[in-house]
C-alpha positions in Angstrom: 10.4 40.3 -31.2 10.0 38.0 -28.5 12.7 39.0 -25.6 12.5 35.7 -24.3 14.8 32.4 -26.3 12.2 29.5 -26.2 14.8 27.3 -25.6 16.2 28.9 -22.0 11.6 28.8 -21.2 11.1 26.5 -18.2 9.5 23.4 -19.7 5.7 22.4 -19.3 5.2 20.3 -16.4 5.5 16.2 -17.7 4.8 13.1 -15.6 7.3 10.7 -16.1 5.4 9.1 -19.2 5.9 12.6 -20.7 2.8 13.9 -20.7 1.9 17.2 -19.8 0.4 18.0 -16.5 -2.6 20.0 -16.1 -2.4 23.4 -14.7 -3.4 23.9 -11.2 -2.0 27.7 -10.4 -5.2 30.4 -9.5 -6.8 32.2 -12.1 -7.2 35.5 -10.9 -9.5 36.5 -13.7 -11.8 33.9 -13.0 -12.7 32.4 -16.1 -11.9 29.0 -14.6 -14.4 26.9 -12.7 -12.4 24.9 -9.8 -14.4 21.3 -9.1 -14.6 19.8 -6.2 -12.2 18.4 -5.9 -9.8 20.8 -6.9 -11.1 22.9 -4.4 -10.2 19.7 -1.4 -6.7 19.5 -2.8 -6.1 23.5 -2.7 -7.0 23.1 0.9 -5.1 20.2 1.7 -1.9 22.6 -0.3 -2.2 25.0 2.3 -2.5 22.9 5.0 0.2 20.2 3.9 3.1 22.1 2.5 4.6 25.6 2.6 3.7 27.6 -0.8 6.9 26.8 -3.5 5.7 23.3 -3.1 1.8 24.0 -3.6 2.2 24.2 -7.5 3.8 20.7 -7.0 1.3 18.9 -5.9 -1.6 20.3 -7.4 -0.2 19.5 -11.4 0.3 15.7 -10.2 -2.6 15.5 -7.6 -6.6 14.9 -9.8 -9.4 13.0 -9.6 -9.1 11.5 -13.3 -9.0 8.9 -13.0 -10.2 8.4 -9.3 -8.6 6.3 -7.1 -10.6 2.6 -8.6 -7.9 0.1 -7.5 -7.7 1.1 -3.6 -11.0 1.2 -3.6 -12.1 -1.9 -5.4 -9.8 -3.9 -3.7 -11.5 -3.1 -0.1 -14.8 -3.9 -2.5 -13.8 -7.1 -3.1 -12.4 -8.1 0.7 -15.2 -6.4 1.9 -17.5 -9.0 -0.2 -16.0 -11.9 0.6 -15.9 -11.3 4.6 -19.8 -10.3 4.0 -20.0 -13.9 2.4 -18.1 -16.0 5.4 -20.0 -13.8 7.4 -23.1 -14.0 6.2 -23.7 -16.9 3.9 -21.1 -19.5 5.3 -22.9 -21.1 9.0 -21.2 -19.6 11.5 -21.1 -19.4 15.1 -20.9 -15.7 15.7 -20.1 -13.1 12.6 -17.4 -10.8 15.2 -14.7 -13.6 14.8 -15.0 -16.1 11.9 -13.8 -20.0 12.8 -13.9 -22.8 10.7 -15.3 -20.6 7.3 -12.4 -18.9 6.6 -10.0 -22.0 7.9 -11.6 -24.1 5.1 -11.7 -21.3 2.5 -9.8 -22.1 -0.7 -8.4 -18.6 0.0 -6.6 -19.1 2.8 -3.1 -20.0 3.0 -2.6 -23.1 4.3 1.3 -24.3 4.4 0.4 -27.5 3.7 -1.7 -26.8 1.0 1.1 -24.1 -0.5 1.3 -26.3 -3.7 -1.8 -24.4 -4.6 -0.3 -21.2 -5.5 -3.4 -18.8 -5.6 -3.2 -18.7 -2.2 0.0 -16.4 -1.3 -1.9 -13.9 -3.2 -5.9 -14.8 -2.4 -5.1 -14.7 1.4 -5.4 -11.0 1.2 -9.7 -11.5 0.7 -10.0 -13.4 4.2 -9.7 -11.8 7.3 -11.0 -13.3 10.8 -13.3 -10.9 12.3 -14.9 -7.1 12.4 -11.8 -5.9 14.1 -9.3 -7.4 11.5 -11.5 -6.1 8.1 -12.3 -2.8 9.6 -8.3 -1.8 10.5 -7.6 -3.3 7.5 -9.7 -0.9 5.6 -9.9 2.0 7.3 -5.8 1.8 7.0 -6.1 1.2 3.0 -8.6 4.2 2.0 -6.4 6.3 4.7 -3.2 5.7 3.3 -4.3 4.6 -0.7 -6.5 6.8 -1.7 -4.5 10.0 -1.2 -2.0 8.3 -3.1 -3.3 7.6 -5.8 -4.6 10.7 -6.0 -1.2 11.4 -6.8 0.9 8.3 -7.7 -2.4 7.1 -9.5 -3.8 3.3 -9.6 -0.7 1.2 -11.7 2.2 2.2 -9.1 -0.4 2.0 -5.6 -1.3 -1.3 -7.2 2.1 -2.5 -7.9 2.9 -1.6 -4.2 -0.2 -3.4 -2.3 0.7 -6.3 -4.6 3.8 -6.6 -3.9 3.3 -6.5 -0.6 0.3 -8.5 -0.5 3.0 -11.9 -1.8 5.6 -10.5 0.1 4.2 -11.4 3.2 2.9 -14.7 2.2 6.6 -15.4 1.0 8.1 -14.5 4.2 6.0 -16.0 6.2 6.5 -19.2 4.7 10.3 -19.3 5.1 10.4 -17.6 8.8 7.0 -19.2 9.9 6.3 -21.9 8.1 3.9 -23.8 10.0 1.7 -21.0 10.4 -1.7 -20.4 8.6 -2.1 -16.7 6.8 -5.1 -14.4 6.3 -6.1 -10.7 5.7 -4.6 -7.9 3.5 -2.0 -7.0 5.7 0.3 -7.5 3.4 -0.7 -4.9 1.1 -1.8 -2.5 4.3 2.1 -2.8 5.3 3.4 -1.9 2.2 1.6 1.3 1.9 2.5 2.4 5.2 6.3 1.5 4.4 5.6 3.5 1.0 3.8 6.5 3.0 6.5 6.7 5.7 9.1 6.3 2.8 7.2 9.5 1.0 7.0 11.7 4.0 10.6 10.8 4.9 12.3 12.0 1.4 9.4 15.3 0.9 10.2 16.2 4.5 11.2 19.4 3.4 8.8 20.1 1.1 6.4 19.9 3.9 5.0 21.7 7.0 8.3 20.7 9.7 5.9 20.2 12.6 3.0 18.1 9.8 6.0 16.0 8.6 6.8 16.0 12.0 3.6 13.9 13.2 3.4 11.7 9.7 6.5 9.9 10.5 5.8 9.7 14.3 2.2 8.4 13.8 3.6 5.8 11.3 5.7 4.4 13.9 3.4 4.2 16.9 1.2 3.1 14.9 3.4 0.4 13.3 4.9 -0.2 17.2 1.9 -0.9 18.9 0.2 -3.1 15.7 3.7 -5.4 15.9 3.6 -5.3 19.6 -0.1 -6.8 19.3 0.6 -9.3 17.1 3.4 -10.7 19.2 1.1 -11.0 21.8 -1.5 -12.4 19.8 0.9 -15.1 18.5 3.1 -15.9 21.6 1.2 -15.1 24.7 -2.1 -16.0 24.4 -1.8 -19.3 23.1 -5.5 -19.5 21.2 -6.8 -22.7 20.2 -6.5 -23.8 16.5 -3.7 -22.6 14.0 -1.2 -20.1 14.7 -1.6 -17.0 12.6 1.8 -16.0 11.4 2.8 -12.1 12.0 5.4 -12.0 9.6 3.5 -11.2 6.6 3.4 -7.6 8.1 7.6 -7.4 8.2 7.0 -8.3 4.5 4.9 -6.6 3.0 6.7 -3.0 5.1 10.0 -4.2 3.3 8.3 -4.2 0.2 6.8 -0.9 0.6 9.9 0.6 2.0 11.8 -0.3 -1.1 9.6 -0.3 -3.7 7.7 2.5 -2.8 10.8 4.2 -1.9 11.1 4.2 -5.9 7.5 5.2 -7.3 6.9 7.2 -4.5 9.9 9.8 -4.5 10.5 9.9 -7.8 7.2 10.3 -9.6 8.6 13.2 -12.4 11.6 10.4 -13.0 10.9 7.7 -16.2 11.3 4.7 -13.7 12.9 2.9 -17.0 15.5 5.4 -16.5 16.1 4.7 -12.8 18.5 3.1 -11.3 16.6 2.6 -8.1 13.9 1.1 -9.9 16.3 -1.6 -11.6 17.9 -2.5 -7.9 14.6 -2.9 -6.3 12.9 -4.9 -9.1 16.0 -7.3 -9.3 16.1 -7.6 -5.4 12.1 -8.3 -5.3 12.8 -11.2 -7.9 15.6 -13.2 -6.3 13.6 -13.1 -2.9 10.5 -14.5 -4.8 13.2 -17.2 -6.3 14.8 -18.0 -3.1 11.4 -18.4 -1.5 10.1 -20.5 -4.0 12.9 -22.8 -4.3 12.4 -22.8 -0.6 8.9 -24.0 -0.5 9.8 -26.9 -3.0 13.3 -28.3 -1.5 13.8 -26.7 2.0 10.6 -25.9 3.5 10.1 -28.4 7.2 5.9 -27.6 6.7 3.7 -30.5 5.6 
């Protein structure tokens, strides 16, 4: 006769869809062979997390499926940049000029009736510094997040940031053009920031403080340069909006907060999820109506 009542036993760990998570505790008998990916995650968990929180991280993090979304979107953005830098006639490719402004992918206020531009602008970048900065940030943030939260959730937040960025720009900076994936990158930053804040107690305190401070310094510095380029340098040609940064980070800190902080809860049963979705839909509808009836852009 068993001493423990089955109903009183701790339930198996499952994700928000009810699927059992893989068992990743150490195997003292040595029968289970640990792969390279798991060795890396085990090392990261020992460095980042207190001992009582490592098992939860290891249950969630795995390379199956791999972080395919963030890798594919980065390859696509790099491919578009190479196309305009190499195959389109340019005076020099460090900072692209007419090639991107005449691109059917770039968001331009006078062409906002071509609705795809509110998304496609993410593939076009203004130069080497622009593309490298965005790719480095989204890979550094996106890959670790996607290992735990998977491509659908990371992709939803990234694309929500891209759309929120262009719509916010069309409202608050309606006469400016828009290129680059900064809206999506800032959505990841916003989601990562909320993840660090919400899970602060589960991390080594100094590392948690470092992550939060590093994000604040990066965002503050980047916003400072964006303001400088927009209002101080007065470069010739089309003005490039910086408002997409605000739209992206706002999307990341709201939708990203729900996705990244409640992994084991089914989203459809989480009232915060519906609150964020309804708020986002209201914003999108308002932005569409603004662009149709109220925008000062031609």
